[in-house]
Residue, then its C-alpha position, 0 to 999 in steps of 0.5 A: m500500499k502507498k504511504y498517503f501524502l500526509g505521511l510524506l516527510v513528516m519528520s523533516m517538517l516537524t524539524f523545520w517548523g517545530c524547533s526554535k533553535s538548535f540543541l547545539d550553539e554552533t552555526p547552522k550550516g545545513s539548517l532549513v530556512p526560507q533563504n535556502f529551502y524554497k527552491t524546488s518543486n520538491d521543497l514546495t511539496i514538503a511545505c504542503s505536506g507539513i501544512a497538511y499534517q498540521m491541518g490534520a491535528c485540527f480535525s482529529l479530535v472532538t471540539p467542545t464548542y460544537f456541543g452547543a448545538d442540539d445534535i450532540t451532548a456529553k455526560r457531566t462527569g469526569n474528563k467529559i465536563v470540558f464538552s458538557d460545559y459548552d453543552v449546558f452553557v456555563d459562564n464565559n470565565t469557565k469556558a476561557s479556561n477550557a484547556r481543550m479549546s486552547a490545546y486542541f482547536w485554537n493552537p493547532l489552527y493558528a499553527t497551521i495558519k503560521q505554516a500557511n503564511a510562510l508558504i504564501a511569503n515564499y512560494k514564488n522563490a522556488k525558481e527551480a519549480t514551474i510557475a504552475q507548481q508555484n501557483n499550485a503551492g501558493g493556492y493551497a496555502y491561501f485555501i488552508r489559511a482561509t479555512c482556518y480563519f473560517y472556523l476561528t472567526r465563527t467560533f470566537g468572533n473578533i480574533p487576531m489575524p496574522l498574515l505574516v509568519s510572525t504572530d507577535s503583538l497582534q490586536n484583534s481584527t473585526v469579524e467583517s475584516i476577517y471575512t474580507q481576508i477569507v474571501s480574498d484568500l479563496k479567490n486567490a485559491e480559486t485561480m491558483l489551485p489545479n483542477h487535479w493533482t498528481g502523484n501522492q497528492q492523488q489516492n485512488g484517483i481522488d485528489i486529497l488536496p483541495t482543487a480549484g473546485s474546492a475553493k469554489a465550494m468553500l467560497a459558496e459556504v463562506y458567502l452563505t455564512m456571511a448572509g447570516w449572523p453576525l454580518k447579515q449581508t444578505d446580498k451574499y446569498a446570491l454569490a453563494a448560489q452563483k458559486a455553488k452552481e459553478v461547482i454543480d454545473n462543472k462537477a465532472s471537471w473535478g470528479y465530484d458527485l454524491l455516493p449512491n449510499y450515504g453509509d458508504l461515506w463511513q466505510i474505511g475502504n471508501k475513505f477516498n471517494k468522489e463526494a469529498i471536496f475537502a477533507c483531512y485524511y489519516n493513515n495510522q498504518a503507515p510506518n514511521t508516521g507522525f501522531y497526527n497521521g491517525t485520528e482520535m475521532g474513531p473508533p472508540s471516541l464515539a463508542p459507549a463505555e460498556e463496549g470499551g468506548w470513550d463516551d466522548l459524545f453521543g446524540e441528543i434525544t430530541f434530535f434523534k427522535n426528529f431525525p427521519e427514519g431510513p438508511r441515512k439514520a441507520a448509518t448515522y446512529q448505532y442501534q444495537y449495543f453489546p455490553n462487554n463486547n458480548p453479542a448475546l447481551a445485545t440491547d438498545w439505546e434506551h437500555d444503555v448506561q447513558k440512555h442516549p443514542y451513539f453515532l456509527k460515523y467514524r467507527d469503521d476502521v481496520s482495528y474495529n471488530w463489527t462482530t463484537h463492537k470491540s475497538n482494538n486501537w484508540w487511534g483510527s484512520a477515518t476521514s474527517y470530512l469538512l466539505r462534501y458535494s452534498n454541502v454544495l447541493l444544500t448550499y445552493a438550495e438555500a442560497e437560491a431560495m433566499s436570493a431568487g425564491p425557491d425555484a425548480s432548481a433549488y427544489a431539485a438540489v435538496n431533493l437529491i439529498r432527500a432521495r439518497a436519505a430514502g426511507h419515508l422521505n419524499d420530495l420536499q413539499a412544493g409551494l413553500s415560502q422562502t423562509a419555510f424552504r430555508d428552514s427545511v434545508v437547514a433541517e436537512r443539513g442538520w441530519e446530513y451532517a450530524a456530529e460532523f465538526g460543528s456543522r450543526w452548531y455553525d448553522l444554528l449560529r448563522t440562522e440565530t436559532v441556538a435558543k430555539v432548538n435548545s428550548t425543545r431539550d428533552a428531560g433526559e438531558v443534563p439541564l442547562t446552566n444558562q439560557p442562550d438568547d437568539a435576540n442578544h446572542a448570549y452564549y453564541l461565541s466562545p471566549i478567547p482561551i485565557t492562556q492566549 
């Protein structure tokens, strides 16, 4: 088996980016520094590999802020309190001291930005590379920087926005200026990234680095968010629809499409697939690989303790009950539980220890035993999807409806998703108002991306419905400590970590 691209030259990149000085106080005649490193196409490949490896650190773990949504919850005991604090909306002073938000979200995202800034500053210096190779590497760095800032500003609001390698003494930038930079970076990426990569940057015919199509799709997602809270720039709906339509109309250029079966997305054998527009890929089987070439998202992270899992998160009851039955729900949630990994003791979620449904997503791995539900490795290789072709369809449907009205093309886009979900889902009701159509698409996004890296949380923020969905919280959940407010946006944003 080939080593995946993320595993290439990781130790070189850790030395290059991770060390501030030599252990020995002598002249560094062979050091890798910008003046002597950015020369060849191989240097650019190494730099991209380092960024990809660091980016993987940002999406290989559960992030507490996502628990404010209604799709996931956590028990309020032990080390799960760091998740539960966000689930029950504790005070901001407590949140600011949340070590997991600092160590596993803020820090790795800014570390990735720093590496992207270095490549942006130096990619043109690789004179031994072709112009196309230079642009591809630069476009990748712009795309990654934009994506990191997109996650950071949606989570924290006003934040520092370093655009150079140095991050010292920076004041916070406004949300509006951050989005202006995100759009600029993605427009650069759109023109600089290739339609397809070559070599190890492709696996099984799938581009594992973002392409020009990825930049267009991410722009559509960004514009959709800008149209909602906090910016409420409603003119961006039309731009979101336009960008999404470009991807839909030209999907063959990048090989994008829906997988026929939703459950296939979560099979380890399909970790490279045509639905992934941008994802973080992991391979814990590669020899001599770094820590973040594996992911802690599965198998045990989302598994119940009685099966040897970690209980990091499980499903909220109201959301689960409202989730339409069918193949999509069956692929999203676990229906049978084997206490002590004994199939003879099989039970259902209402009789498990936490009395909550657990997720199947991320569970499949070479180390997972489906016969006993036993995880034989805490470290998995499941793909972390950040943008799928289904995103493009649903973004187009919502943005088109909000800019031009829910026309036939908007219905066609959302109905493709509903058809795949199958079960008792039919085409979306005809003749819906603009707002009713939008609400239906947002609900569809919730089911499609349940437990996927804050997708539901960020949708609730931009549509100003955090308090609304939490008002239907089931009595079986841990009671809320504080009440979010959709009018004054209380408890919408996370405080910047106190360590920063």
